[in-house]
N, C-alpha and C positions, 0 to 999 in steps of 0.2 A: 507425522510426531517422534520426531525422533531426536528429540535435543539430548547431548550429553552432556554431561556435567562431570568433572574429576570429582568433584567434593560430594556430590552425592553418591559416583561411584563406589567410594571408598567408605561412605557412612551403609549403602546396599551390603557393601562387603559384610560391614562389624554386625551390622543388623542380622545377615542370615545365620551367622555363627549362632547368636543369641537365640534365634528361631528354630533353628537344630536342636538345641540344648533345649529348649524349652520343648519341642515336640515329641525328644526323645523321654522325658521325662513321662509325657503323656501315654505312650504307647511302647510296651515292651517288644523287643524283640523276638521278630519271628509271630507277633499277634495281629490277628485280624478284627478290625474294628466297623468290621459292617452294624451299621444303624440305621432305623426308618429314621426319614425327617419327621418332624411333627406333626399329626393332622393325619397322617398316612395317605395314599393314593388319591386321585381328584379326577380322573380319566375325561368328566364329565364339565371341567372347568374350560368357561369360553375364551377363546384366544385373546389377546392384546385386540382394542382398536388404534386404528392410525390416526394420528393425531391433523388437527387443521394446520395450514399452513406447508402442506406438501405440494413440491412443485415439481411441472413437468418438464423434460427434456425437449428443449424446444433447437431449432437451427437460428442463428443469427441472420437479420436478414440482411441480403447483399449491396454492400455501400451504407450500409447503415451509422458504422464507425467512421467513414471516412474525415480527415482531420485528426480525428482524436487519436490520444496519446495515453496507454496504460502501463503503468509500474506493477510486475507482479513481481513480490516477496515470497521466494519457493521457499520451502522448507528443506529440501533434501534432494539434490539429485539424483544423488549415488542410489537410492531405492524405490521400490517399483511403484509404488502408491499415488508418490509425487510426480514420475515420470509418467505414469499414467494421465494425470491431471494434467500436466506441461503439456502432451501430444494435442489433449483435448482444445487446450484454453488456446493454443496456437491455431489448430484447425478454425475455431470460429471467430478468432482475430480475424486470420488473413480472410475468409466470406466477409466479414463485414468492412474489411478496409482499414481495419486500427492498427496502430504502431505500437506494439508488444515490448517494453523493455523488461526482460527478467533478471534480476539480482538472485541467488540461490543462496541461502543464509547457511547453511553444509549445516543446519540444526545447533547453529550457533545464536543465542539472542544477541549478544555482541556484535555479529555479522550483523542478523536484521535491521536493529539500530541503523547501522552503517545505509546500509539500503536502504529504510526512507531517508535517511539524509542524501542520499543521490538522487533520489528520485527528487528532493526537493529543486535541486540545482537542475534536472533535465524537463522540467515543465509537463509532469505527468496531470493529465484532468483526473486522474481517477485509480485506484489503488486496488487489487489485489493479493491480501497476506493472508500467509498460509505460514504460522511460526509457533511453535509449541509451548512457549513458558507464556501464560495466560498473565504471571503478575509483573512480566517487562512489557507487556500491552500500554500500560500507560507511558512510558518515556521513548518508547517505538512511535507512539501517535503525536507526541507533542514532537519528535523531532522529521516528522513526514510533512508533507504539502497540506491545505488544508483543500483538500477535494472527495468525494464519495466515497467511500473502502468498504469491497467484500469481504467479509473474515470467512476466511476456509477451517471448518470444521474445531476450528476453536476461538474463544471470544477472545475480538481486540478492543474490549473498550477502556478509553470514553470514546474513542472513533470513529468507529464500525457503523455504517450505515442500514446494512444490512446480515447478519450470518446466514450462509451460506453452507450445508453439510448436514452431518448425519441428525436427524430425529432422534436424539439420542436414548432417552429413554425406551420411547418406542422399540427401536433396534436391541436396547437390551433386553426388554423382556419379549421379544419375539426367538432370540438365543433362550433364556431362563425357561421359558414356557415349553419351549420344544422340547430343550433338554429333561424337563420334568415331565414330560409327554413320555419321552423312552423311558426313562425309569417306573414312572409309573405303568406302565407297559409290561416291561419287560422284571421287573426286581422288585415290584413293588415299595417304590421309590426308597431300596435300601442303598446305601454307598456309605465307603469308609472316611473319604474327605470331600470336600469340596473346596476349590484352589480359586482365589478368584487375583489375578495377575493384572495389576492397575497400575496407573500413572497419577500420583496426587499432584505433580507439578500444574499438571492441563484443566486445573481444579472443575470448574460445573461440568465437563464434558465428565470427566471420570465417576462422578458426582453418581452422574443421569445416567449413563450408560449404565456401570457396573450395579447402581441400584435397581435399574433396571432390569439387569438379570434375575439379581434378587427377588424382585418383584414377583415376574414373568415364573419362577421356579418354583417360589413358593405358593403360588394359587394352582398350582399341581399337587407338590407334594409337601404343603407346609412347611412349618420352621424348619430354617437349614441347620443342620449340625455338622459338630466338625469344621465350621470354617477358617479356612486358613488366606490371612489379605493379604499379599504379598508386591512390594512398589518397585516396579519395572524401574523406575527413574523417566524424566521428563519427555512424555511421548511414549513411552513403549517400547521398552529395549530390550534385543536379543539375547544378547550376551549377562544383563542380570540378570533375565527371567530364567537362563538356565541355570545359574548360578546357584540361588536361590529354589528352584526344582529341584535341584541333584540333594540339599540340604533338606527341603522335602521330604521326596521323595525316602532319602536314607532314614529321615527318624518315622516312615512307616513302612516297614519292610514288608509286614502281611498285608497289605491294602492291595488290593483287586479288584474293587472300582472306586477310583478318583475322578471326581468329576474336576474338569478345567476351562474354565473360560479365562477370555482375555480381550480387552479392550482392542487390540489389534493382533493383526495376522504374525506379526513379528516375536512378538513376545511367545502366543503358541509356538512356534517353530521352536525357539530356545527351550519350550517345557517339552518338546520330543527330546532335541538334540542330550539334553539330560535321562530322559527316560532309556534312550538309545544307548548311550553310556552302559545304564544300569540293566541294560535284556530286562526294559520294563515297560514296551511300548503298549503291549497288551493290557495295562491297569489304567490306562488314558482314557478316557471319554471324553471327546473336545465341544466346545461348544465353540463359535468363533465368531468374530465383528471382522467386518470385510471378506473379499472373496477374489482374490488374482488367480485366475484359471492355471496360471503357471505355477504355483508353487503346492506342485503333488504330492512336496514330503505332507502334509497338511492330508490333501485328501486320499492319498493312498493307507493313510496309520487307518489300524485294526476298528480302533471306534471316534470315528470324523463322525459325528452325528447330526451334523449341517451346521451353515454359516449365515449373516447378513449381510447379502451384496449391499455394497454402499454403490457402482458404478463409478469409480474417479474415472474412466474412460469416458465418460457422457458430463463429468461436471461443467465443462467450458460452456453446456449448453443452457447452463442455467445464468453462473456466471459473466459471462461476455454479453450476452444481448441484456441483461438485465441490468447490468452497470451502464451500459450507454443508456439504457433510461434516466440513470438517474444521475449521470452526467449531462444529459440534456435537460433535467431540472425536474423530471417525473419523481413523483413519491411510491416509493417500495416499500414492503411490509417489512415486518423486523426480521423474520425468517423467510426464509426461502427453503424447504427441505427435501431431502431426497426420498424418492419413494422405494423405501427399502424394499428385498423380500427374499424369505429363507427358503435356503437350497440347500438340497440333500444330493446324494450321489444317483439318486434316479430322476431328479427335476435339475442336474444342473445342464444340461445341451439345451433347452428350453433356452436359456439364458445366454448361453453358451456355446454357439452349436460346436466350435473347432477345438471345444476342451478335448484332452488325450491324454487324460493321468490313469 
């Protein structure tokens, strides 16, 4: 989810100036605004329950896709998460004997539209569509072939057959709940600000994931106070996150407990870059969506509280075998959701034995 937009970037830059002025008016220079979240700490709050629709990671049956062609509109192959998904899909396509045609949209909805048009002339019998602009989905659907469509992480209505990806609200709740537990146990739910780095362009995904974070946190620490909601552009981009976080930290000079949650790892990386420039890494407390074990800048930060793992390196084990079933006429569930885990520095090697940050 990393679509770039010059118009949105310019708007975000202007919005960041307004935000900085607003925050400066709320907190004086050198002041600390540590407050308790409404309702106080509830360390006995139960953890969020996993939803129905969670899928299993399973290899495609050898030869099950012989003679079939799949078109894959990729999000942005210059970025780690899509790269992991790509390798996984390629591995499973090879196992199944499927011909795979990948078209990199380069985080541009117009390019994704061209990909759909190309697939229509290439005789594909099924599509995997991973593109960030939910508002562009109807045009992309209309331009593509009338075949089963697996939407990856972002809704692709009206043509999607099945949504494959995050259990977004649950993933958010896992982050919020565990961040809340940390603050309940360590600081009686007291903090200076709660910064939510979001991506409005991805629509329902943003609402569910980031709303889930707030719901999970509030189940432990009560109503959130001093909430700053920042739109980091289509898909969640590091550059606007850094710019907006710079303004936010500048306007909170005395804040030493700033909770930072984000829609993906890239926005957290941007927030850390902003903090590093101001020598304020120790002020940020991070709850993160996704876990790429190579992103050590996150995991070596002073207060990485944990990440919800999405396992993009296994996405192909859901996408390919189930798309083959749909291409052969089998009815699929409306959602096939990733089995998420909340991972901390104490547990990360259970899931990623090669982790070496």
